C-alpha positions as CSV (number, residue, x, y, z in Angstrom):
1,X,112.5,87.4,53.1
2,X,109.2,89.1,54.2
3,X,106.6,89.5,51.1
4,X,109.1,89.3,47.9
5,X,107.7,89.9,44.4
6,X,108.1,86.0,43.9
7,X,106.0,85.4,46.9
8,X,103.3,87.6,46.0
9,X,103.1,86.3,42.4
10,X,103.0,83.0,43.7
11,X,99.9,83.8,45.9
12,X,98.1,85.8,43.2
13,X,98.4,83.1,41.1
14,X,97.0,80.5,43.3
15,X,99.8,78.1,43.2
16,X,99.3,76.4,47.0
17,X,102.0,74.0,46.7
18,X,104.7,76.7,45.8
19,X,103.5,79.2,48.5
20,X,103.3,76.1,51.0
21,X,107.0,75.5,50.1
22,X,108.3,79.2,50.5
23,X,106.3,79.6,53.8
24,X,108.2,76.5,55.3
25,X,111.3,77.7,53.9
26,X,110.9,81.1,55.6
27,X,109.8,79.6,58.9
28,X,113.4,78.0,59.1
29,X,115.1,80.7,58.1
30,X,113.4,83.4,60.1
31,X,112.9,80.9,63.0
32,X,109.2,81.5,63.3
33,X,109.8,85.2,63.6
34,X,107.8,88.1,62.0
35,X,108.9,87.4,58.5
36,X,107.1,84.2,58.6
37,X,103.9,85.5,60.2
38,X,103.7,88.1,57.6
39,X,104.0,86.1,54.8
40,X,101.4,83.6,56.4
41,X,98.8,86.3,57.0
42,X,99.3,87.8,53.8
43,X,98.8,84.0,51.9
44,X,95.7,83.2,54.1
45,X,94.0,86.4,53.4
46,X,94.3,85.8,49.7
47,X,94.0,82.0,49.5
48,X,91.2,80.4,51.1
49,X,92.7,76.8,49.9
50,X,95.9,77.4,51.7
51,X,95.2,75.8,55.1
52,X,94.3,72.0,55.2
53,X,92.2,70.3,58.1
54,X,94.8,68.5,60.4
55,X,95.6,64.8,59.3
56,X,95.1,63.6,63.1
57,X,99.0,62.8,63.4
58,X,99.9,63.2,67.1
59,X,103.0,65.0,67.5
60,X,105.8,64.4,69.4
61,X,106.6,65.8,73.3
62,X,108.8,69.1,73.2
63,X,111.4,67.0,75.0
64,X,111.8,64.7,72.0
65,X,111.9,67.6,69.3
66,X,115.5,67.3,67.4
67,X,116.3,69.0,64.0
68,X,115.8,65.1,62.4
69,X,111.9,65.4,63.6
70,X,111.9,69.2,62.6
71,X,113.1,67.8,59.1
72,X,110.6,65.3,58.8
73,X,107.5,67.7,60.1
74,X,108.9,70.6,57.5
75,X,108.3,67.7,54.5
76,X,104.8,66.8,56.1
77,X,103.7,70.1,55.9
78,X,103.7,70.8,52.4
79,X,101.0,68.1,52.0
80,X,99.2,68.9,55.1
81,X,99.4,72.7,55.8
82,X,97.3,72.7,59.1
83,X,97.1,75.1,61.7
84,X,98.5,72.5,63.9
85,X,101.4,71.5,62.1
86,X,102.3,74.8,61.4
87,X,101.9,75.9,65.1
88,X,103.8,73.1,65.8
89,X,106.8,74.0,63.5
90,X,106.8,77.7,64.5
91,X,107.2,76.0,68.2
92,X,109.8,73.7,67.1
93,X,111.9,76.5,65.5
94,X,111.8,78.9,68.4
95,X,113.0,75.9,70.5
96,X,115.5,74.6,68.4
97,X,116.8,78.0,67.0
98,X,116.8,80.4,69.7
99,X,117.6,84.0,69.1
100,X,120.4,85.8,70.8
101,X,120.6,89.6,70.9
102,X,124.0,91.0,70.9
103,X,125.2,94.4,70.9
104,X,127.5,95.4,67.9
105,X,130.3,98.4,68.3
106,X,128.3,100.7,67.1
107,X,125.6,100.1,69.5
108,X,122.7,98.5,67.5
109,X,121.4,95.2,68.4
110,X,121.7,92.3,66.4
111,X,119.8,89.1,66.4
112,X,121.2,85.5,65.5
113,X,119.9,82.2,65.8
114,X,121.8,79.7,67.6
115,X,120.5,76.0,68.4
116,X,119.6,75.1,71.9
117,X,121.2,71.5,71.4
118,X,124.9,71.4,72.1
119,X,126.3,68.7,69.7
120,X,129.7,67.6,69.1
121,X,129.3,67.8,65.3
122,X,131.3,70.9,65.3
123,X,128.9,72.4,62.9
124,X,127.4,76.0,63.1
125,X,123.8,76.9,63.4
126,X,123.9,78.3,60.2
127,X,125.3,74.9,58.8
128,X,123.0,72.9,60.7
129,X,120.2,75.0,59.0
130,X,121.6,74.5,55.5
131,X,121.8,71.0,55.9
132,X,118.0,71.0,56.9
133,X,116.9,73.2,54.0
134,X,118.9,71.2,51.6
135,X,117.3,68.0,53.1
136,X,113.7,69.3,52.8
137,X,114.6,70.5,49.1
138,X,115.9,66.8,48.4
139,X,113.0,65.5,49.2
140,X,110.8,67.7,47.6
141,X,112.7,67.2,44.7
142,X,112.3,63.4,44.7
143,X,108.4,63.8,45.9
144,X,107.8,66.2,43.0
145,X,109.3,63.7,40.5
146,X,107.5,60.8,42.0
147,X,104.4,62.0,42.6
148,X,104.5,63.7,39.0
149,X,103.8,67.1,40.8
150,X,103.7,70.4,38.6
151,X,107.5,71.1,37.5
152,X,107.5,74.1,40.1
153,X,107.8,71.4,42.7
154,X,110.9,70.0,41.8
155,X,112.4,73.1,40.7
156,X,111.6,75.1,44.3
157,X,113.1,71.7,45.7
158,X,116.3,72.3,43.9
159,X,116.4,76.0,44.8
160,X,116.2,74.6,48.3
161,X,119.0,72.4,47.9
162,X,121.1,75.1,46.4
163,X,120.2,77.7,49.2
164,X,120.7,75.0,51.9
165,X,124.3,74.5,50.5
166,X,124.9,78.1,50.6
167,X,124.0,78.3,53.8
168,X,126.3,75.5,54.8
169,X,129.5,77.1,53.3
170,X,128.5,80.6,54.4
171,X,128.4,79.0,57.9
172,X,131.7,77.8,57.7
173,X,133.2,81.4,57.5
174,X,131.6,82.5,60.5
């Protein structure tokens, strides 16, 4: 994802909620990798109001992390974008979606992310990530409408729902 023109525009326009949503989505897609960190550093440099004080919520032990808890925290981070919560999400993404480096036939390296949780659901990691993105998007749409947020919030939620659906169906092909 890196620094897209849409992301830069949102940052330059001071659209805090939109930037937070774009950051949390990139966190899931890059599993806390370099793209997310590059985007976060850029936004923090440009937007002093991006980060919040932590709301005091106690987080679960890493042994209790699962995709449901990740979804809960992805929703919570939009309204409490604290260093503590962002750090939690980075650690959760890295734990739940560990990178696997494989060699291709041409000798180049390829990184993919797979869930560290073995489930009998039969869903690929991409499908699970798609479900997570779509779920967070749906919650964002509902919350944006319920709290009468600027129209960009439910629109971004809708985009996340579509992106999650696309990821889900793309995961079926792999």
